C-alpha positions as CSV (number, residue, x, y, z in Angstrom):
1,M,84.5,-182.7,208.5
2,A,80.7,-183.0,208.4
3,K,80.5,-181.0,211.7
4,S,82.6,-178.1,210.3
5,L,80.5,-177.9,207.2
6,A,77.1,-178.1,208.8
7,P,77.0,-174.4,210.0
8,T,78.0,-173.2,206.5
9,D,75.3,-175.4,204.9
10,G,72.8,-174.0,207.3
11,V,73.7,-170.4,206.5
12,R,73.5,-171.2,202.8
13,D,70.1,-172.7,203.2
14,Y,68.9,-169.7,205.2
15,L,70.2,-167.3,202.6
16,A,68.7,-169.3,199.8
17,A,65.3,-169.3,201.6
18,Q,65.6,-165.5,202.1
19,E,66.3,-164.9,198.4
20,K,63.1,-166.8,197.4
21,K,60.9,-164.5,199.5
22,S,59.1,-161.6,197.9
23,L,60.0,-158.1,199.0
24,L,57.5,-155.5,200.0
25,R,58.6,-151.8,200.3
26,F,56.2,-149.7,202.4
27,L,56.3,-146.5,204.3
28,T,54.5,-145.1,207.4
29,C,53.1,-141.6,207.2
30,G,50.6,-139.3,208.8
31,A,50.5,-136.4,211.3
32,V,52.9,-135.8,214.1
33,D,52.6,-138.1,217.1
34,D,50.3,-140.5,215.4
35,G,52.6,-143.4,216.4
36,K,54.6,-144.1,213.2
37,S,57.9,-144.8,214.9
38,T,56.2,-146.8,217.7
39,L,54.5,-149.0,215.1
40,I,57.8,-149.8,213.3
41,G,59.5,-150.5,216.6
42,R,56.6,-152.9,217.5
43,L,56.9,-154.6,214.1
44,L,60.6,-155.1,214.6
45,S,60.1,-156.5,218.1
46,D,57.2,-158.8,217.2
47,T,59.2,-160.2,214.2
48,R,62.2,-160.8,216.5
49,Q,64.5,-158.4,214.8
50,I,65.8,-157.0,218.1
51,F,68.8,-158.6,219.9
52,E,68.8,-159.0,223.7
53,D,71.3,-156.2,224.2
54,Q,69.3,-153.9,222.0
55,L,66.2,-154.7,224.0
56,A,68.0,-154.0,227.3
57,A,69.2,-150.6,225.9
58,L,65.7,-149.8,224.8
59,E,64.4,-150.5,228.3
60,R,67.0,-148.2,229.8
61,D,66.2,-145.4,227.2
62,S,62.5,-145.8,227.9
63,R,63.1,-145.2,231.6
64,K,65.4,-142.3,230.8
65,H,63.0,-140.4,228.5
66,G,59.9,-141.5,230.5
67,T,57.5,-141.2,227.5
68,T,55.5,-144.3,228.2
69,G,55.7,-144.8,231.9
70,D,56.9,-148.3,232.8
71,D,56.3,-149.6,229.3
72,I,58.9,-149.9,226.6
73,D,58.9,-147.0,224.2
74,F,59.3,-148.7,220.8
75,A,59.6,-145.4,219.0
76,L,63.1,-144.9,220.5
77,L,64.2,-147.9,218.5
78,V,63.7,-146.0,215.3
79,D,64.2,-142.3,216.3
80,G,68.0,-142.6,216.2
81,L,68.7,-138.9,216.0
82,E,69.3,-137.2,219.3
83,A,67.2,-134.2,218.2
84,E,64.3,-136.6,217.5
85,R,64.6,-138.2,221.0
86,E,64.7,-134.8,222.7
87,Q,61.7,-133.4,220.8
88,G,59.8,-136.7,220.4
89,I,59.5,-136.2,216.6
90,T,60.9,-137.8,213.5
91,I,62.8,-135.3,211.3
92,D,64.4,-137.7,208.8
93,V,63.6,-140.8,206.8
94,A,64.7,-143.9,208.6
95,Y,64.8,-147.2,206.7
96,R,64.5,-150.5,208.4
97,F,64.6,-154.1,207.2
98,F,62.7,-157.0,208.7
99,A,61.4,-160.4,207.6
100,T,58.7,-162.9,208.5
101,P,58.6,-166.6,207.4
102,K,56.5,-165.5,204.4
103,R,58.0,-162.2,203.2
104,K,60.8,-159.6,203.4
105,F,60.1,-155.9,204.1
106,I,61.8,-152.6,203.8
107,V,59.9,-149.9,205.7
108,A,60.5,-146.1,205.6
109,D,59.6,-144.2,208.7
110,T,58.8,-140.7,207.4
111,P,58.4,-137.4,209.3
112,G,55.0,-136.0,210.1
113,H,55.8,-132.2,210.3
114,E,54.7,-130.2,207.3
115,Q,58.1,-128.7,206.7
116,Y,59.6,-132.1,206.2
117,T,57.1,-133.1,203.4
118,R,60.1,-133.5,201.0
119,N,61.4,-136.3,203.3
120,M,58.1,-138.1,203.1
121,A,58.2,-137.8,199.3
122,T,61.6,-139.4,199.3
123,G,60.3,-142.4,201.3
124,A,57.3,-142.7,199.1
125,S,59.2,-142.7,195.8
126,T,60.1,-146.4,196.0
127,A,57.3,-147.7,198.2
128,D,54.6,-150.1,197.0
129,L,52.2,-149.5,199.9
130,A,51.6,-146.8,202.5
131,I,50.5,-147.2,206.1
132,V,48.6,-144.0,206.9
133,L,48.4,-143.7,210.6
134,I,45.6,-141.8,212.3
135,D,45.3,-141.0,216.0
136,A,41.9,-142.3,217.0
137,R,41.4,-139.3,219.2
138,Q,42.2,-136.8,216.4
139,G,40.6,-138.3,213.3
140,V,41.6,-137.3,209.7
141,L,43.9,-134.2,210.0
142,R,45.3,-131.9,207.4
143,Q,48.7,-133.7,207.3
144,T,46.8,-137.0,206.9
145,R,45.3,-135.6,203.7
146,R,48.6,-134.0,202.6
147,H,50.5,-137.3,202.9
148,S,47.8,-139.3,201.2
149,I,47.7,-136.9,198.2
150,I,51.5,-137.1,197.9
151,A,51.4,-140.9,198.1
152,S,48.8,-140.8,195.3
153,L,51.0,-138.5,193.2
154,L,54.0,-140.7,193.7
155,G,52.2,-143.7,192.3
156,I,51.3,-145.6,195.5
157,R,48.1,-147.5,195.0
158,H,47.7,-149.6,198.2
159,I,46.8,-148.0,201.5
160,V,46.6,-149.4,205.0
161,L,44.5,-147.1,207.1
162,A,45.9,-147.7,210.6
163,V,43.6,-146.1,213.2
164,N,46.1,-146.1,216.0
165,K,45.7,-145.5,219.8
166,I,42.3,-147.1,219.7
167,D,42.9,-148.0,223.3
168,L,42.7,-144.3,224.3
169,V,39.1,-144.2,223.0
170,G,38.0,-147.3,224.8
171,F,38.3,-149.6,221.7
172,D,35.1,-147.8,220.4
173,Q,33.9,-149.3,217.0
174,A,31.8,-146.1,216.4
175,V,35.0,-144.0,216.5
176,F,36.8,-146.3,214.1
177,D,33.8,-146.5,211.6
178,R,33.5,-142.7,211.6
179,I,37.3,-142.2,210.8
180,V,37.1,-144.8,208.1
181,E,34.1,-143.2,206.4
182,D,35.8,-139.7,206.6
183,Y,38.9,-141.0,205.0
184,R,37.1,-142.9,202.2
185,Q,35.1,-139.8,201.3
186,F,38.3,-137.7,201.2
187,S,40.4,-140.2,199.2
188,Q,37.8,-141.4,196.6
189,E,39.4,-139.2,193.9
190,L,43.0,-140.2,194.6
191,G,43.0,-143.5,192.6
192,F,44.0,-145.9,195.3
193,Q,43.2,-149.5,194.3
194,T,42.9,-150.8,197.9
195,I,42.3,-149.2,201.3
196,V,42.4,-151.6,204.2
197,P,41.4,-150.1,207.5
198,I,42.8,-151.7,210.7
199,P,42.1,-150.5,214.3
200,M,45.2,-151.0,216.4
201,S,47.3,-150.0,219.4
202,A,50.9,-150.0,218.4
203,R,52.0,-149.4,222.0
204,Y,50.4,-152.6,223.2
205,G,50.5,-154.6,220.0
206,D,46.7,-154.9,219.4
207,N,46.1,-156.0,215.8
208,V,49.7,-155.5,214.9
209,S,50.9,-159.1,214.9
210,R,48.2,-160.7,217.0
211,P,44.4,-160.2,217.0
212,S,43.1,-157.9,219.8
213,E,41.0,-159.5,222.5
214,S,39.5,-156.1,223.1
215,M,38.1,-155.7,219.6
216,E,36.1,-158.7,218.8
217,W,34.0,-156.6,216.6
218,Y,36.9,-156.3,214.1
219,P,36.9,-159.4,211.7
220,G,39.8,-158.4,209.5
221,P,43.5,-159.3,209.4
222,T,46.2,-158.1,211.6
223,L,48.7,-155.7,210.1
224,I,51.4,-158.4,209.7
225,E,48.9,-160.8,208.1
226,H,47.9,-158.1,205.5
227,L,51.5,-157.1,204.7
228,E,52.4,-160.7,204.2
229,T,49.6,-161.4,201.8
230,V,48.8,-158.1,200.0
231,S,49.2,-158.5,196.2
232,V,51.0,-155.5,194.7
233,D,49.7,-155.3,191.2
234,E,51.8,-154.5,188.1
235,A,54.8,-156.4,189.4
236,M,57.9,-155.1,187.6
237,V,58.6,-158.5,186.0
238,E,55.2,-158.4,184.3
239,L,55.9,-155.1,182.6
240,P,57.6,-154.7,179.2
241,F,61.4,-155.4,179.2
242,R,63.5,-152.3,180.1
243,F,67.3,-152.6,180.4
244,P,69.0,-149.2,181.0
245,V,72.6,-149.6,179.9
246,Q,74.9,-148.5,182.8
247,Y,78.3,-149.6,181.4
248,V,79.7,-150.8,178.1
249,N,82.1,-153.7,179.0
250,R,84.8,-154.2,176.4
251,P,87.9,-155.7,178.0
252,N,89.3,-156.9,174.6
253,L,88.4,-156.9,170.9
254,D,86.6,-160.2,171.2
255,F,84.0,-159.2,173.8
256,R,81.5,-156.4,174.0
257,G,78.8,-156.6,176.7
258,F,76.3,-154.1,178.1
259,A,76.0,-154.1,181.9
260,G,73.1,-152.9,184.0
261,T,70.2,-153.8,186.1
262,I,66.9,-154.9,184.5
263,A,64.3,-152.2,185.4
264,S,61.3,-154.3,184.4
265,G,60.2,-157.3,182.5
266,S,62.4,-160.3,181.6
267,V,64.8,-161.4,178.9
268,A,66.2,-164.7,177.5
269,P,68.8,-165.6,174.9
270,G,67.3,-165.4,171.4
271,D,65.0,-162.5,172.3
272,E,64.9,-159.6,169.9
273,V,65.8,-156.2,171.4
274,V,65.8,-152.7,170.1
275,V,68.0,-149.7,171.1
276,A,65.4,-147.3,172.3
277,K,66.9,-144.1,170.9
278,S,68.2,-145.3,167.6
279,G,65.8,-148.1,166.8
280,K,68.6,-150.4,165.8
281,S,67.7,-154.1,166.5
282,S,69.6,-157.2,167.4
283,R,69.1,-160.4,169.4
284,V,70.4,-161.5,172.8
285,K,73.2,-163.9,172.4
286,R,74.2,-164.4,176.1
287,I,73.1,-163.3,179.6
288,I,76.0,-163.2,181.9
289,S,75.7,-162.9,185.7
290,Y,78.2,-163.0,188.6
291,S,77.5,-166.8,188.9
292,G,77.7,-167.5,185.1
293,D,75.4,-167.6,182.1
294,L,71.7,-167.5,182.6
295,I,68.8,-169.0,180.6
296,Q,66.6,-166.1,181.7
297,A,66.8,-162.9,183.8
298,A,64.1,-160.7,185.3
299,A,63.5,-157.3,186.9
300,G,66.0,-156.4,189.6
301,Q,68.9,-158.7,188.4
302,A,72.3,-157.1,187.6
303,I,73.5,-158.7,184.4
304,T,75.6,-158.2,181.2
305,L,74.0,-158.7,177.9
306,V,75.9,-159.8,174.8
307,L,74.2,-159.2,171.5
308,D,74.5,-160.9,168.1
309,D,75.3,-157.7,166.3
310,E,77.8,-154.8,166.8
311,V,75.1,-152.2,167.4
312,E,76.1,-148.8,168.8
313,I,74.8,-148.4,172.4
314,S,76.2,-146.1,175.0
315,R,75.5,-145.4,178.7
316,G,72.1,-143.8,179.1
317,N,70.4,-145.7,176.3
318,M,68.0,-148.6,176.9
319,L,67.4,-152.0,175.4
320,V,63.7,-152.8,174.9
321,P,61.4,-155.2,173.0
322,P,60.5,-154.1,169.5
323,A,56.7,-154.4,170.2
324,A,56.7,-152.4,173.4
325,R,59.1,-149.5,173.0
326,P,59.3,-146.6,175.4
327,Q,58.8,-143.0,174.3
328,V,61.7,-140.9,173.1
329,A,61.3,-137.2,173.3
330,D,62.8,-133.9,174.5
331,Q,59.6,-132.3,175.8
332,F,57.1,-133.7,178.3
333,A,54.8,-132.9,181.1
334,A,55.6,-134.0,184.7
335,N,54.6,-133.8,188.3
336,I,57.4,-132.3,190.3
337,V,57.9,-132.3,194.1
338,W,60.3,-129.5,195.0
339,F,62.9,-130.1,197.7
340,D,65.1,-127.0,197.7
341,E,64.9,-123.9,199.8
342,H,65.4,-121.9,196.6
343,A,62.3,-121.9,194.6
344,L,61.8,-123.7,191.2
345,L,61.8,-121.0,188.6
346,P,60.6,-121.7,185.0
347,G,63.3,-120.9,182.5
348,R,66.1,-121.9,184.8
349,S,68.4,-124.7,183.7
350,Y,68.8,-127.8,185.8
351,I,70.4,-131.2,185.3
352,L,67.8,-133.9,184.8
353,R,68.8,-137.5,185.7
354,T,66.8,-140.6,185.0
355,E,67.7,-144.2,185.9
356,T,70.9,-144.0,183.8
357,D,70.6,-141.0,181.5
358,Q,71.5,-137.4,182.2
359,T,71.0,-134.1,180.3
360,S,70.4,-130.4,180.8
361,A,66.7,-129.5,181.2
362,T,64.6,-126.4,181.6
363,V,61.1,-126.1,183.1
364,T,59.5,-124.2,180.3
365,D,56.2,-123.7,181.9
366,L,54.7,-124.1,185.4
367,K,51.1,-125.0,184.5
368,Y,49.8,-124.9,188.1
369,R,50.6,-125.7,191.7
370,I,48.7,-128.6,193.4
371,N,47.4,-127.6,196.8
372,V,48.3,-130.8,198.7
373,N,45.8,-130.1,201.4
374,N,42.7,-130.2,199.1
375,F,44.1,-131.2,195.7
376,A,43.0,-127.8,194.2
377,H,44.9,-126.5,191.1
378,E,46.4,-123.0,191.8
379,A,48.1,-120.6,189.5
380,A,51.7,-120.1,190.3
381,K,54.9,-118.7,188.9
382,S,57.3,-120.7,191.1
383,L,57.4,-123.7,193.4
384,D,58.6,-123.3,197.0
385,M,60.1,-126.1,199.1
386,N,57.7,-129.0,199.7
387,E,55.3,-127.8,197.0
388,V,54.0,-129.9,194.1
389,G,53.3,-128.7,190.6
390,I,52.6,-129.8,187.1
391,C,55.3,-128.5,184.7
392,N,56.4,-128.7,181.1
393,I,60.0,-129.7,180.7
394,S,62.4,-129.4,177.8
395,T,65.6,-131.4,177.7
396,R,68.7,-130.5,175.6
397,T,68.8,-134.1,174.1
398,P,66.0,-136.6,173.8
399,I,65.6,-139.2,176.6
400,A,63.9,-142.6,176.6
401,F,61.2,-143.0,179.1
402,D,57.8,-144.5,180.0
403,T,55.1,-142.5,181.8
404,F,55.2,-142.9,185.5
405,A,51.8,-144.5,185.6
406,D,53.1,-147.3,183.3
407,N,56.5,-147.8,184.9
408,R,57.7,-146.1,188.1
409,T,61.4,-146.9,187.4
410,T,61.7,-145.5,183.9
411,G,59.1,-142.8,184.4
412,A,60.8,-141.0,187.3
413,F,63.7,-138.5,187.4
414,I,65.4,-136.0,189.7
415,L,66.5,-132.4,189.1
416,I,69.9,-131.3,190.2
417,D,71.2,-127.8,190.8
418,R,73.9,-127.0,188.3
419,I,76.0,-125.0,190.8
420,T,75.6,-126.9,194.1
421,N,75.1,-130.4,192.6
422,A,72.3,-130.8,195.2
423,T,69.1,-132.8,194.3
424,V,66.4,-130.1,194.3
425,G,63.3,-131.9,193.0
426,A,61.8,-135.3,192.1
427,G,59.6,-135.7,189.0
428,M,57.1,-138.2,187.6
429,I,56.6,-138.1,183.8
430,L,52.9,-137.7,182.8
431,H,53.0,-137.7,179.0
432,T,55.0,-136.3,176.0
433,L,54.1,-133.0,174.5
434,R,52.8,-133.0,171.0
435,R,55.2,-130.3,170.1
436,A,58.1,-132.7,170.8
437,E,56.8,-134.9,167.9
438,N,55.7,-132.1,165.5
439,I,58.7,-129.8,165.6
440,H,61.9,-130.7,163.7
441,W,65.0,-128.8,162.8
442,Q,64.8,-127.5,159.3
443,S,68.0,-127.9,157.3
444,L,69.3,-124.5,155.9
445,D,71.8,-124.0,153.1
446,V,73.3,-120.8,154.5
447,G,75.0,-121.3,157.9
448,K,76.7,-119.2,160.5
449,R,80.1,-119.6,158.9
450,G,78.9,-118.2,155.6
451,R,77.1,-115.3,157.3
452,S,80.2,-114.5,159.4
453,D,82.5,-114.7,156.4
454,L,80.3,-112.3,154.5
455,K,80.7,-109.8,157.3
456,S,84.5,-110.5,157.6
457,Q,84.2,-111.1,161.4
458,R,83.7,-113.8,164.0
459,P,80.4,-113.7,165.9
460,A,80.5,-112.9,169.6
461,V,78.2,-112.2,172.5
462,F,79.5,-109.7,175.0
463,W,77.4,-110.3,178.1
464,F,77.6,-107.3,180.4
465,T,76.5,-108.0,184.0
466,G,76.6,-105.8,187.1
467,L,74.4,-103.9,189.5
468,S,72.1,-101.1,188.4
469,G,74.2,-98.0,188.0
470,S,77.4,-99.8,187.5
471,G,78.0,-98.4,184.1
472,K,77.0,-101.3,181.9
473,S,74.9,-99.4,179.4
474,T,77.4,-96.6,179.1
475,I,80.3,-98.9,178.4
476,A,78.2,-101.1,176.1
477,N,77.1,-98.1,174.0
478,L,80.6,-96.8,173.7
479,L,81.9,-100.3,172.7
480,E,79.3,-100.5,169.9
481,K,80.2,-97.1,168.6
482,K,83.8,-98.0,168.4
483,L,83.2,-101.4,166.8
484,F,80.7,-99.9,164.3
485,A,83.2,-97.2,163.4
486,S,85.8,-99.9,162.6
487,G,83.4,-101.6,160.2
488,R,82.1,-104.3,162.5
489,H,78.4,-105.5,162.4
490,T,76.9,-105.2,165.8
491,Y,73.7,-104.9,167.8
492,I,72.9,-104.0,171.4
493,L,70.3,-105.7,173.5
494,D,69.8,-103.3,176.5
495,G,67.7,-104.4,179.5
496,D,65.5,-101.3,179.6
497,N,64.9,-101.2,175.8
498,V,64.0,-104.9,175.6
499,R,61.4,-104.4,178.3
500,H,59.5,-102.0,176.0
501,G,58.8,-104.8,173.6
502,L,59.9,-108.4,173.7
503,N,59.7,-108.5,177.5
504,R,57.1,-105.9,178.3
505,D,54.9,-108.6,180.0
506,L,57.5,-109.4,182.6
507,G,57.9,-107.9,186.0
508,F,60.8,-108.1,188.5
509,T,60.1,-111.2,190.5
510,D,62.8,-113.9,190.5
511,A,60.6,-116.0,188.1
512,D,60.2,-113.0,185.7
513,R,63.9,-112.2,185.9
514,V,64.8,-115.8,184.9
515,E,62.3,-115.6,181.9
516,N,63.7,-112.2,181.0
517,I,67.2,-113.5,180.6
518,R,66.1,-116.7,178.9
519,R,64.3,-114.8,176.1
520,V,67.3,-112.4,175.7
521,A,69.7,-115.3,175.6
522,E,67.7,-117.0,172.8
523,V,67.6,-113.8,170.8
524,A,71.3,-113.2,171.3
525,G,72.0,-116.7,170.1
526,L,70.0,-116.1,166.9
527,M,71.9,-112.9,166.3
528,A,75.2,-114.6,166.8
529,D,74.0,-117.2,164.3
530,A,73.5,-114.3,161.9
531,G,77.2,-113.5,162.3
532,L,76.8,-110.4,164.5
533,I,78.8,-109.2,167.4
534,V,76.0,-108.9,170.0
535,I,76.4,-106.6,173.1
536,V,74.0,-107.6,175.9
537,S,73.6,-105.2,178.8
538,F,71.5,-106.7,181.6
539,I,71.8,-106.9,185.4
540,S,71.3,-110.7,185.0
541,P,71.7,-111.3,188.7
542,F,71.6,-115.1,188.8
543,S,74.6,-117.1,187.8
544,A,72.4,-120.0,186.7
545,E,70.8,-117.9,184.0
546,R,74.2,-116.6,182.8
547,R,75.4,-120.2,182.6
548,M,72.3,-121.1,180.6
549,A,73.0,-118.2,178.2
550,R,76.6,-119.4,177.8
551,E,75.5,-122.9,176.9
552,L,73.3,-121.6,174.2
553,M,76.3,-120.2,172.3
554,A,79.1,-122.0,170.5
555,D,82.4,-122.5,172.3
556,G,84.2,-119.2,172.7
557,E,81.3,-117.0,171.6
558,F,80.0,-116.1,175.0
559,I,82.1,-113.4,176.7
560,E,81.0,-112.6,180.2
561,V,82.0,-109.0,181.2
562,F,81.6,-108.3,184.9
563,V,81.2,-104.5,185.3
564,D,82.4,-104.4,188.9
565,T,81.2,-101.3,190.7
566,P,80.7,-101.4,194.5
567,F,77.1,-101.1,195.8
568,E,77.9,-97.9,197.6
569,E,79.1,-96.2,194.4
570,C,76.1,-97.4,192.4
571,A,73.8,-96.1,195.1
572,R,75.7,-92.8,195.1
573,R,75.4,-92.4,191.3
574,D,71.7,-93.6,191.3
575,P,71.2,-92.2,187.7
576,K,67.5,-93.2,187.7
577,G,66.7,-92.5,191.3
578,L,65.9,-96.2,191.8
579,Y,68.2,-96.9,194.8
580,A,66.6,-94.1,196.9
581,R,63.1,-95.4,196.1
582,A,64.1,-99.0,196.8
583,L,65.7,-98.1,200.1
584,N,62.5,-96.3,201.1
585,G,60.5,-99.5,200.3
586,E,58.8,-98.0,197.2
587,I,60.4,-100.6,194.9
588,K,60.3,-104.3,195.7
589,N,62.7,-107.0,194.4
590,F,65.5,-104.5,193.7
591,T,68.8,-106.2,193.0
592,G,71.3,-105.6,195.7
593,I,68.8,-104.5,198.3
594,D,66.0,-107.1,198.7
595,S,66.9,-109.3,195.7
596,P,70.3,-111.0,195.5
597,Y,73.1,-110.4,192.9
598,E,75.4,-113.4,192.3
599,A,78.7,-111.9,191.1
600,P,80.6,-113.9,188.4
601,E,83.4,-116.0,189.8
602,K,85.4,-116.4,186.6
603,P,84.3,-113.9,183.9
604,E,86.3,-113.6,180.7
605,I,86.7,-109.9,181.4
606,H,86.6,-108.2,184.8
607,L,86.1,-104.5,184.6
608,K,86.8,-102.7,188.0
609,T,85.3,-99.3,187.2
610,L,86.5,-97.2,190.2
611,G,89.2,-94.8,189.1
612,K,88.9,-95.6,185.4
613,S,87.1,-93.9,182.5
614,A,84.5,-95.6,180.3
615,E,86.9,-95.0,177.3
616,E,89.7,-96.9,179.0
617,M,87.6,-99.9,179.6
618,V,86.2,-99.9,176.0
619,D,89.8,-99.8,174.7
620,A,90.6,-102.9,176.8
621,L,87.5,-104.7,175.5
622,E,88.3,-103.9,171.9
623,H,91.9,-105.1,172.5
624,W,90.6,-108.3,174.0
625,L,88.4,-108.9,171.0
626,N,91.2,-108.3,168.5
627,E,93.5,-110.6,170.4
628,R,90.8,-113.3,170.3
629,D,90.3,-113.0,166.6
630,I,94.1,-113.2,165.9
631,A,94.4,-116.3,168.0
632,E,91.5,-118.0,166.3
633,D,92.8,-117.1,162.9
634,Q,96.2,-118.6,163.7
635,H,94.5,-121.7,165.0
636,D,92.4,-122.1,161.9
637,S,95.4,-121.8,159.7
638,G,97.5,-124.2,161.8
639,G,99.8,-121.5,163.2
640,I,99.2,-122.7,166.8
């Protein structure tokens, strides 16, 4: 019996020992062909993370690709994508785990090419330390600076300056010293707490896990020695307690627990906690884990908290200590790294997701773009893929957060495209905006219902969208005349007319078009609140902005009217001569020619104009409005 239990006991002892080791997350970055993948392969080999069959396959692949002569090409161990092996570059983020007797490590191998900067930002977002590789023959390059600046922006404070391929310059100390001095001068404004320079040859293992016999002039640690001993300041357990609630567990009437993973700090039974958003307080009654009740829990542990009181807490809220609360606001400034091929446009609505919370959000102002090559602040109206900017953000509902400088877990967020559901950006919160604290809703005695009843009508926003020349303004004008004649209270917001006043400062770039629609949607919402039937006639080419306008209105108030006229017919009509000028290149950013039009997929009203008169379409619109009002009256009276 003892023999059968021995292996199990050995595995348990091994797993217990691994759990007690600290974990260091780091990434490798730098310019193309500086040796990042080779270094990681060397680390895995030297720490015995490669099995014999893997080593044999690596030797075969090294001979096949012939990149290092008769030597093993350790980069092939990490460059798993065939495209990377064929081109000799890394194009994705590869994560690897390894361990030494003293510590566990997760390393991200990030791409060096400039067009993959967003991948590097992904790897840096969770890293505690960055190894910045520099080819000793090349010195500090533009991409070295670029990656160092992004690492700084993403909160990394510890740098290993790995001067690689030192063997190719004859292990020359003067070359090493010059590169170190160049890097220190460049990075002195980036806020790094430690910069540890190490000369090395990843290919041959010099100063990776063993001291180099060829560099007796270097007295410092090997890379492994430094990684095993580096002290990462501001350990999450030392920060204030933060417990984002991920799930409310209520299997029966006698139990109510709040499940989640502790983001920072620690907690014990009897500790007083506060609900971040409401300020309601209670005390921790029990801490439940998979293995049973705990007397204490700390950052990184998945637990369920049971409180003394029946306080209201939902997913997305946070339990915190009363003396160290996070900020709760709906407006703040943030660093944003943009990932998407479609530019970030101020005024456009996105989904903002934090550790557990989610809400609609708008970039209200792009203050400036950061030139990641020299850290200069540049004026910009949009952010393209891989660019970094400082933005003001407004969320639909307040969120609880810390600044990113104080807590990287609760101070970070991502932005998600509302249509594709793709992650389009990553953000780091800098500070709240004073306006978030100073502006509050003023209670008014007269509301929308009273204003609508006085006018004996239900408010509505008819949002006409379609190409230039499709007939939007003609139909909208006739509709208002007919509604006005029947005693309805109306107002038209026409695209051209609004640009003479409210939007006279806007041009026709994508960014200006987004702001154009945002302003009009806000005005239309105010007019609907006044009880009016608002008729909006704008090209409004982007579906994201039309969705944003819809969400500003009450349910059923926004009526999207797609005036569907083919491009060829609009160009034939060309009432303002704009198509001819645009086709001749005299007008830039013209919708349908060199700027896209995203047709509505499910409009409330679809007007196909060919073969129909404007009067026929207006009759159909009025009929639709009357039918809506009848249905809502029946609903209010309980008839349906």
